[in-house]
C-alpha positions as CSV (number, residue, x, y, z in Angstrom):
1,M,26.7,71.3,56.5
2,I,29.3,73.0,58.8
3,N,31.1,70.9,61.3
4,T,30.8,72.9,64.6
5,N,32.7,70.5,66.8
6,I,35.9,72.5,66.8
7,F,34.0,75.5,68.2
8,V,33.1,73.9,71.5
9,T,36.3,75.0,73.1
10,E,38.9,77.8,72.4
11,Y,37.8,78.3,68.8
12,Y,34.3,79.2,69.8
13,K,35.5,81.5,72.5
14,V,37.7,83.4,70.1
15,L,35.0,83.6,67.5
16,K,32.5,84.8,70.0
17,L,34.9,87.4,71.4
18,I,35.6,88.8,67.9
19,Y,31.9,88.9,67.2
20,S,31.0,90.6,70.5
21,H,33.6,93.4,69.9
22,Q,32.3,94.4,66.5
23,V,31.9,98.1,65.8
24,E,30.6,100.0,62.8
25,L,32.8,102.8,61.3
26,A,32.5,104.4,57.9
27,G,30.0,101.8,56.8
28,E,32.2,98.8,57.7
29,I,31.5,96.4,60.6
30,Y,34.6,94.8,62.1
31,S,36.2,93.8,65.4
32,P,39.2,96.0,66.3
33,V,40.9,93.5,68.6
34,T,44.5,92.4,68.4
35,Q,45.7,88.8,69.0
36,E,47.4,90.0,72.1
37,E,44.1,91.4,73.4
38,I,42.3,88.2,72.5
39,G,44.9,86.2,74.4
40,K,44.7,88.4,77.5
41,E,40.9,88.4,77.5
42,L,40.6,84.6,77.2
43,G,43.7,83.6,79.2
44,F,45.7,82.4,76.2
45,S,49.2,83.2,75.1
46,K,49.6,85.4,72.1
47,V,51.0,82.4,70.2
48,K,47.8,80.3,71.0
49,A,45.6,83.2,70.0
50,N,47.5,83.6,66.8
51,S,47.1,79.9,66.0
52,I,43.4,79.9,66.6
53,V,42.8,83.1,64.6
54,K,44.9,81.8,61.7
55,E,42.8,78.6,61.6
56,L,39.5,80.6,61.8
57,I,40.8,82.6,58.8
58,E,41.8,79.5,56.9
59,K,38.4,77.9,57.5
60,E,36.8,81.2,56.4
61,F,34.9,81.8,59.7
62,I,36.6,85.2,59.9
63,T,38.5,87.5,57.6
64,C,41.3,90.0,58.4
65,L,40.9,93.5,57.0
66,I,44.3,94.6,58.4
67,R,46.3,93.7,61.5
68,G,43.9,93.8,64.4
69,K,40.7,94.2,62.4
70,Y,38.6,91.1,61.9
71,I,35.2,90.5,60.3
72,V,33.1,87.5,61.2
73,T,31.9,85.9,58.0
74,D,28.4,84.5,57.4
75,A,29.7,81.0,58.1
76,G,31.1,82.3,61.4
77,I,27.8,83.9,62.3
78,E,26.0,80.6,61.4
79,V,28.3,78.7,63.8
80,L,27.6,81.1,66.6
81,K,23.8,80.8,66.0
82,K,24.0,77.0,66.0
83,I,26.0,76.8,69.2
84,N,23.9,79.3,71.0
85,L,20.6,77.4,70.4
């Protein structure tokens, strides 16, 4: 079972932002947002956005294709569904 407590605050906001900015291009679905854009959109510093994104990657809720392109994993989607219920 996934512990969703960390997503009640900034973690959830970043995960949801990445998910909501997804596009499909050449058969791939990803979110083309930079950490700077995440910070500006959510009112965080770039350093804070970087820290949150890094932890989301470490916990396997998102993956990074290349700089500024993120994919929300199945685990990340599950968290979003659970919190939105």
